[in-house]
Every structure is written in structure tokens, then in C-alpha cells.
N, C-alpha and C positions, 0 to 999 in steps of 0.2 A: 481579608476573611478571618475571622476570629479563629482560634484553636479549636473550638468545640465544633464551629461551622466546617472547618477542614477535615476533622475527623470524619464527621457525619457525611461530607461529600465523598471522603474516601471509602468509609463502609459501603455507601449506595453504589459506587463504580465497582466494589469487589462484589457486591451482591449481584449486581448485573453481569458480571465477568462469569460468576458461579452458575448463572443461567445457562450458559453453554455446555454446561455438564449434563444437560438433558439429552443431549443427541446422542451420548454414550452412557446412560443411566446403568445398564447391568452391567457393563465392564466397572463402572466405577463402584457397584456394590460389591462386586468380587474383590476389588482392590482393597475395600475397607474391611472385608472378611479376613484378607490376607493380612493387612495391617495390624487388626486386632489379634489375629494368632500369633504373629511376629512379636508383638507386644507384650503378650501373656507369656510367651516362651521365655522373652527377656528377662521379665519381671520374675519368673519362677526359679531363675538362676540363684537369686538370694536366698530364698528359703532351702533351695538344693544344698547350698553351703552348711546348713545345719545337718543335714543326713551325711555330708561328707565328713564333717568333723567328728560326729557321733561315730561313724564307722572307723575313722581313725583311732578313736578312744576306746571303741569296742570291737575289735577286729573279729570277724567270722566269716563262715564261707558264705553266707547268705549277704552279707553286706559286701563282701569281695564282688559278688555277683550283679548286686542290686545298683551300687553306685554307678559302675561304669555303664550299666543298661540306662540309668537315669540320664546320663550326661548325653548318651547317644540319642536318646528320646527327646531332651530338650532341644538339642541343636539341629536335629531332624525336623521337628516341628516349627523351629525358627527358620529354617532354609526353606521349608513349604511356603510358609508366610509370606518372605520374603520374595520368592519367586512369583507367587500371584500378585502381590502389592507391586511390585516393579513392573512385570509385563503388561497387567492390564492398566496401570496408571500411564505407561507409556501408550498403549491403545487410545486411551482416553485423550491425552495431549495430542496425540495425531489427529484425532477427531476435532477437538477443537481448533487445532492450528487450520486445518482444512475449510471449516466451516466459517471460521473468522475472515481467513484470508480470502475466500472466495465471496463473501460478503462485503468486505471491505472494497474488494476489485469491482465486483457489480455495481456498487455506489459509486467509486470515483468515476468510472467510465461513463456514468449517466449524471454527471455534475455540469454544470454551465461550462461555456467556452472560457468564460472571464476567471473560473477557478484554475483552469490549466495556464492561462496566460499569468497569474500570480504565483503560481507554485512550480518549482523546477521537478523535472522528472526523476532525478536522484533523490530528492527527498520523499517523494512518493513511493519509490521503489522501496526505499528504507523503510518506510511505514508497513507496507505489505511483508517484508522480509525480517528485519531486526526487532522491529516494536511488537509485531505479533508472536514471534518467539519468547520475547520478554514477559507477555500476557501469560503466555501458556505454563511459564515457570511459577506463576503465582496461583494458578488453577490447578495444577497437578503436582510439581515437584513439593511446592509449599504445604500441599494438602497432606501429601505422603508423609512428611517430616511430621506435621501437626497430629496426625492420627495416629501413625507409629510410635514417635517419641512421647506423644500426650498420653497415649494409652500406656505406654511403658512407666511414666512418671506417676500415673495413676495407680498403676498395680504394686509398683515399690512403695508409694506413700501408704497405700492400703495395707500392705503387709506391716511397714513399719509401725502404722497406728495399732494394728493388732497386736505387735510384739511389745512395743512400750509407747504410750502415746504422750506421755510427758517428755521424753527425749525427742520425739518427733515433734513437737511443738517448738522447741529450741531449735530444731534444723529448719522449721518453716519461718522463723524471724526474718530471714534473708529474703524472702517471697516478695514483700512490700518493696524492698529497696530495689531488686532487679525490676519490677514491674515499674517504678518511676525511671529507670535508667533507659529502659526499653521505650518508654513514652518519649523522653527527651531526645533519643536519636532517631525516631521514626519521622519526624519533620525533615531531618537533614537526609535521611536516605531518599525521601521522595523528591526533594529539591533536585539533589546531585542526579538522580535516576533521569529526571526530566531532562536535564542539561547533556547527560550522556546522550539520550536519544536525539536532540537536536544536533549534537557534534558528529553523531554517527551519519545523520542525513547529510549533512556537509560534507563529509568522505565520500558519500556516495554519489553525490552532486557534482564534485570536482572531478573524480573518476569517471563518470558517465560523460560530462563534457569533453574531458582529454581524449576518451575513446571514441567520442562521435565525430569530433573534429580533429582528428589525427592527420588530416592531410594539410589543413591549414597550420596546424601546430608545426609540422615540419617544415613546410615551404617557409614559414616566417621565423624559424627557429626558438620556437616556444617551449622546447622540451624544458629547459631550466626554469624557466618561469612557472610552468605546470608542475614540477618537481616540488618548487617551494611553496606553490599552494596547497598541494597535496600534503604535504610535510607539515604545514602548518595546522592543516584541518585534523591530520591524524595526531599530531601533537597534543591539540587542544581535547580531543577526544580521549586520549591517553590520561591526562590531565585529570579529566573529569572522572575517569574510571578508578585513578587512583586515590582521589578523594574518597570514593564510595569504598574502596578496599581499606584504606586508612579508619574510616569510622568502624567499619565492621571489625579490622582487626584489632582495634583499641579497645572496642566494646567486649569482645570474647573473652580475652583475659581477666577483664577487670569483674565480668560475672564469675569466671572461673575461680579468682581469688576470693569472691563474697561467698562461693560454695564452700571453697576450702576453710575458710575461716570457720564458717558453720560447722563443717565436719570436724574442725579440730577442737571447738568448743564441746561438741558432741561426744568426742573421744575423751575429752578431759572430764567431762562430768560423768562419762559411762565407765570410766575406770575407777571411779570412787567405791569404796567397799560396801557403801550403803545401796549402791545402784546394782552392782555385780552379783549381790548375794541373792537377788531376785531372778538372776539370768543364769542359764546354763552357758558353757564356753561356745556351744553350738548356735545358741541363740543370740549371742552377744557377736559373734563373727557374722552371722546371718545379716542382723540388723547392721552393723557397718558396711557391710558387702551392699546391702540395699542402699545407704545413704551416699556411698561413693559411687556406686553405679548410676544414682541420679545425676550425677555432674555431667556425663556426655549426652544424655537427651535433653536436659535443661540447656545446655550450651548450644545445641542443634536448634532448639526451638526459638532461642534469642536470635541466632543467626537466620533463620528462616524469615526473620522480619524485612531482612534487606531484600529478598526475593519477593516479598509480598508489595513493598513499597516499590520497588520495581515495575512489578507487574500493574501496580494501580496508577502510576505515572503514565507506562505505556498504553494502560486500559483508557487514560482519559484522553491520549492523544487519539488513539483508533476510534473510541466511541464519538469525539468531536466529529472525526471525519464522516463515520457513518450516519451521524445525525444531521449531516449538513444537507441544506436543501438541493434536491436534486432538480434539473434543469425543469422550468417552469411549463407544464403543458395541460393548460386549462381549456384547450379546444376541444369541441363536441363534433365538429363537422368533419365527415371522411368523403372522400371522393375518388372514384375508381381512376378516371384518367381526366385531367382537366384539359382546356383548351389551350391555355397558356396566355392568357391575357392578364398582363400585370400593369396596374397603377399605383402610383406612389404619389401622394399627396402630401404637401407641407411637411415633408419628413425631416425630423432633426435627430441626432444622435451624439452622445458622448460616451465615452468608455468609462466603466465602473471606477469609481474614485478620482476621476477627473472632470472638472468643470468646464474643459475646453471642448467646444462644438467640433467634431470631427467632420459632421454633416450638417448642414444648416438650410432649412427649408427648400428641400429638394422636391421637383415636382416633375414627374416623367411620365409618360405613357409607352409601354412596350407592348404593342398589338401582338395577338395570337399568330404564329407562325413566322414573325419577323424578327430579323437580325439587328440588335442594337448594340454600339462598340461605344466602350467608356474608355476616353483618352485623357492624358494629362501628365503633369508631371509628379515624379515620386511624393507620396504626402497628400495627394489631392482629394483622396477618399474614395478612388474607384474601387478598390478590393473592400473596404468597410462595406460600401452600400450593397456590392454583390453578396457579401456575408449576411445582410440581413435579411436576403430573399428566403433562404433555408431555415432562418431563426437561429443562427448561430447565436446572435446577440438580439434582445429586444430593444427596440428604438424607443426614445423618450417623447415624443410626439409626432402627431402626424399619423398617417396610415399607408398599410401596403394592402392592396387587394388583388386575389387570383380568380380570376372570372366573377368579379363582382363581391367575392367571399372575403372578409377581413382574414389577413394569414393568423391572427392572434384565436380567430374562431375555429381553423383548421386543427386537427389532431396532428401533432408533430410528426408521427410516423406516415401518416396519409400525405401531409404536405411534401416530406422528403422524399416519398416515393415517387412524386412528379418530378424530380430534379436529377441532373446528372451533372456532375462536378469534376472538373479537371483544374488543378492548381499549379503553382509554378512550382511548389514543394510538394513532389511527387512523394508517395507513401506505399512502399511495396512490403509484403511480409514474407516471412522466412519460410515459405510453402513452394509449391509447384507453380510453375507459368501459369495453368489453366486456372488452378484455384485462386490467383491474384486476379486473374480477369473476372472468373465467377467467385465475386467476393461477397460475403453477406447474403442479402436476400436473393443474389444470383446463383448462389451454391446450388448444384446439382443441374445447372444448365446442360443441355447437350453439347458433345464436343463439337459437332458440325457448328452450332451457333457460336461457340468461343472461337474457332477457327474463322468464322466469316469476320467476325468482331476483329479479330487480329489482322487479317487480310485488309479491311476496310482502313485500320489504322498503319498499314504497312509495316507490320510487325514481325510478319511471316518471314521474311528475309533472313532475320536473325535468330528467331524461334528454331529454325529448322536447322541451323547450324550448331544449336547447344546438344549437349551430350545426349540427354534424354527427351529432347522437343519440349512438348507442353507438360511433360511429368518432371522437367529439370527444376531442380529446387534452387531457390534464388539467392538464398544467404540473408543477411542482415540487412533490410532494405534495399536488396537488389545489388549489393555491394560489387557483383563481379559484371555489372551491365554499365553501360555507359550512360550520360545523362540523356540523350536522345532516346535510347533504347527503352529506359526506364520510363520515361513521358510517353512514348508509343503505347506500353502497356496499361497505362493510366487512361490514355485516350480510348484503346480497346475495351477497358472496362466500362467506360461512361458509355460506349455506343452499344455494348450487349443490354446494357440497362433499358435503352431505349425509351427513355422519358422524355415527356413533351416539352420540358424546358432543359435547357441545356446552358451550364456556366462555365465559360472557358476562362480562366484567370491566367494570362499571360501562358498559355497551353503550348505554344510552341517555343518558348523562350530558350529551350534547351537544345534546340535542333539546329543542325547545321543548314546551310541554304538549300543543298540537294535533298535533304530529308523533309524540310520546311513545305518544299514545293509538293511533295507526296501528300503530306499531312494536310495541308490547305485544300488540295483536290479533294481528298476523302471527307474533309469538315465541310466543304461546301455543299456535297452530297448529303450529309448528315443534317445540315441546318434546314435543308427543305423542308417546309410545312412544319417547322419546329420553332418555338420560342427560344432565341439564342441571345445570351447576353455575353460580350466578349470585352475582355479587358486586355488592352493591347500596348504594348511599348512601341513595337515596329508598326509604323503607321501604315507601311504597304500592305500587311496582313488584313487591313479592315477597309480598304478602298470601296468594296461591293456592299457594304454594309447598308440596310435599309435606311438607317439613322446612326449619325454619329454624335455624341455626348461629350462635350469638352468641360472638363472639372478644373477648378483652381481653388484651392484653400477650402474645400469641403463645400462648394458652391458651383451649380450649372452655369458656365458663363456663356457657351453657345451650343446650338444644336443645329442638325442638318444633312445633307448627304455630302459627300466627299466632294463634289464639283461645287456645291453651293456654299460650303465652308471656306475652300480656296478662294471663291470670288469675293468672299467678304473681307479678305485679307486682315482677319483678326488673330485670336489666340491659336487656332486650329492650323492655320497659314504659316504663322511664325514657327509653331513646332515642325510642320512638314518642311520647311525651309531648313531648318536646324538639322534635321535628319538627312534631307538631301545633302546639304555642303558636307555632312560627316562621310556621308557614303562615297561621294566623290572624293573626299579626301582619302 
């Protein structure tokens, strides 16, 4: 990208960012008035010096009272302007953070499953927290400095031009030089800022992985390894931050030296008799005061470039996420409650970015109200096939129909309303037991229905022992519950939904033998008159299925009932014999 295009793109991003100010426009206007008031009061200090000098040269009772009152008034007005500027710009910043953060979160949770497969949780959390904070710095802090210090410089330069326009032109000679310097470092600011955001995401990612996997880490003695990973990620983040600090630190004194040279030349010229003879002592001191006072706001105006570039770099990342295509939902058909007849015809599927077919030419009929079990070795495609029914992924070729309606013609919300799902990886939320069972569209379900679902899932026996029963907070992902207890709550959630299609993906994998027997009895009742797709590793749990489908390397190799498949002495019989031998051992 050329330099011109890069700047144009940066301006376009910044312009879009400033659009978020609309949500708090009234507070922003008050902040602008506050900045203007602060700037005018700051600029007024220079001409006030003329009155101070004249009062010193011509002492009188009036001057003795006027000058202190002038000082008090100037600083009071400046303080009032500072308050309105600081507070209301902070209000604007919070409004922008809230709007952008919620917009980004709402967008992310609607992205395709393939997006979550390709992005770590840590990096996504970093975008919502760190990156958004950097964005608001450019939209509020930077604007505060630009308005406040910009108005101050304009006021001071206006006074200087009024006092002596020739000397002012000498002072302004360094302006283009400063402009070129700022332009040169702008590109470096943005590049390093982008690197900082990436490295910050890596820090969050490593920390998130370590915290979530602390049991595995401690069991396998991975503390030192994780410390090294985190230290390396943090060190890389620090090095990138120091690069930004170095560029900012070296640019500030260079600009200050340029301004000091300009002021030195100004003083040298001003001290010549030809210049002084046209100015009083008060006018001369006021002019020099204005020139030297310009140094601080000019320095801050150049430093704000770093904030803006960090904001632009963060905005580009945030906006690219916001603009990411959400999960495709082109369906137009809605259904209240389907019968549950599923047909899969010549289905093939490969994950995004991979040419390898995970499923190939799958043909399967799951009649309404019947139970079909998928079995096979790990990696045979069982879970992938099940994930295509709620359309977590879109298949490449072939078709899946529900009651003779293609899945792609159904609205996603309507399709998923027909499906209850229990997976091997149970997800619970940091909420009460009742709210974890009555989750999402089930929120507000009567407690009586929640209790019935928990009883059917054999979860009542441990829920009643919790401190507050159904109102007990579960903590992060139900950390205080056993694997079996967590799985029973997930089953209770599926039971409460009472959908016509039930998908059980290793739903009893975390249960002990005693618990599994209770759950199996409950599930058998639930499966009646309901289309059920069961993915099971333990073949003993699916012996009563209406149809057992054996898969290998993404293909269906056998179908039939338990007895039929055993009599064939094929792939299913081999799996059954292997598990039987393991159980005997």
C-alpha cells in the first residue's frame, strides 16, 4: 500500500471511529466548550503579563488590586474549563467503550463456528478489552489534547500576530519542519501499535490457556513450561511497547529543541534596538511569554500522534472484526415443531482451509421418532456429521432435509429450536443451577418444569445437597461440580427444551457406571417418539438403537441393528469384541 493510500485508509478508519461520538454528542459539545474555555484562559496568561509588568513599573492602589484579581479570574476560568472538558470527555469515552465493546461482542458471538476454530479465546478477549481501550484513547483523549492545546496555540499565535507579525513569522519557520517530522514517525507509530496489540493478545491467550488447564498443568508438571511461555509473550509485548516509547521519547525532545531554537532566534532579533524601540517592556515580555508558552501545547500536540496511531491500529483490528461476515442465514422457512424426519443424501464435507474430506458421500435416513447411533473409531467423522444437522458448519455438496425441507431453506433460529444437544464438552455458566438448566430461550421456565427435568436427568440427588439448591451459583464452568454432575445438568437442560430432535454426542462419557445406568434409563424414556442421534464410544449404551451406523474415515461402512451387525462379523463386531475384551480385562 502506498503512503498516500495508507494515510487515506488511516483517515477513513479514524473518521469511522469518530462516528461513535454521536451516541454522546451532547456531552462531547460540553467538553468542546470546556476545552475552548480552558484554551482561551491559558492563552490569556500571555497578554496578562503585560498588565503585570506595567503594574510593577507603575505601582498604584488600583493596580495592586487589579492584578491579583486578574490572576484569580484567569485560573478560575481555566479550572472550570478543565473540569467540564475532563469529566464530559470521560463520559464520552465510557459511552464509546460500552457501545463498541457490546457491538464487537454481539458480532463475535454470531460468527461462524469456523471462526472460533481458528481464533483463540485469549486473543478474542484481548480485542474486547485492550484493543477497545486503545480505540477510545484516540477518540477522546486525543481529541481533548487536540482541541485544548490546539485552541491554546491558536490563541497565543493570534496574540503574537497582533503584537508583532514579523517576529511571529520567524517563530513559525519551524512549523513545516515539525510537520515533516510528525509525518515521518506516524507510520512507525501505527506499525508498532499493531504489533503491541498482537503481542497483548498472545499474553492473554497464554494466561487463559494456563488458567483453564491448571489441572493438566499441575498433573504433568507444566508450571515451568507455562511460566516460560508467559514470560516470552510478556517480554515480546514489553519490547514492542518500548519501541513505541522510544519513538515517542526521541521525537518529543527533538521537537522541543526545534521550538527552543526558534524562540532563541526570536529573542535575539527582539533584543535588537530597532525592534525594541517599537515595543514596551510589558509588550515584549508578553510576546516572549506567548512564544515560550507555545512550547508545551505544541509538544503535546505532537505526542498525541502516538495516541491517534495506536487508536487507528486498534480500530482497524476492531472494525475488521465487526465487518467480518456473520454466520450465513439465508433460510426463509420457519416451522413450529417438526416431525423429525432427517434424510442425508450424498453428503461431503471438508473443514474451511482444508482440502481433506472429513465426510464423503454420506447417505442416511433417520426416520421421525427413531434412534440412530453413530459408532466408529476416533476421527471417523461421527461428531462432524452430527454438527452439520444444527448447521454449525455448512456442507460442501449433497443435502440434508428435515421433513423434506432442505436445512439451508430453514431459518437458523427455527432449525435450532427443533434440536436439543448434549456434547462431551459440557458448558456451564457462572450462574445459578436453575438458570443453567433454563438457559437461553428457556429462561423464565417454571421452577416446577426445571425440577422435573433435573429429576429425569438424575441431578436432584446432588442439587438438593448444594448450599442454596437450585439458586446455588456454579462458578466458572461449574468448577465445583464433578464431571458426571456437570453432564447431568447438561442433560437436564436438553430435557427441559423438549425438542423433537435430540443429539447426544458422548453424553454419558463422564458418568460412572452407577450414574450411567440411571441416565440411560432416563434417556430411554426421553427418546420415545423423538428423533435421536446418539454418538457413543461405549457400545453397551446403544445396543437398543433402532439403527446403528458404523463409520470409518468419513464413510459409512455398515448399518443395521445390534444383532444384525454382530451376525455380519464385520467392523461393528470387531469393535464390540475389542471393547468386550477390554471390559473383561
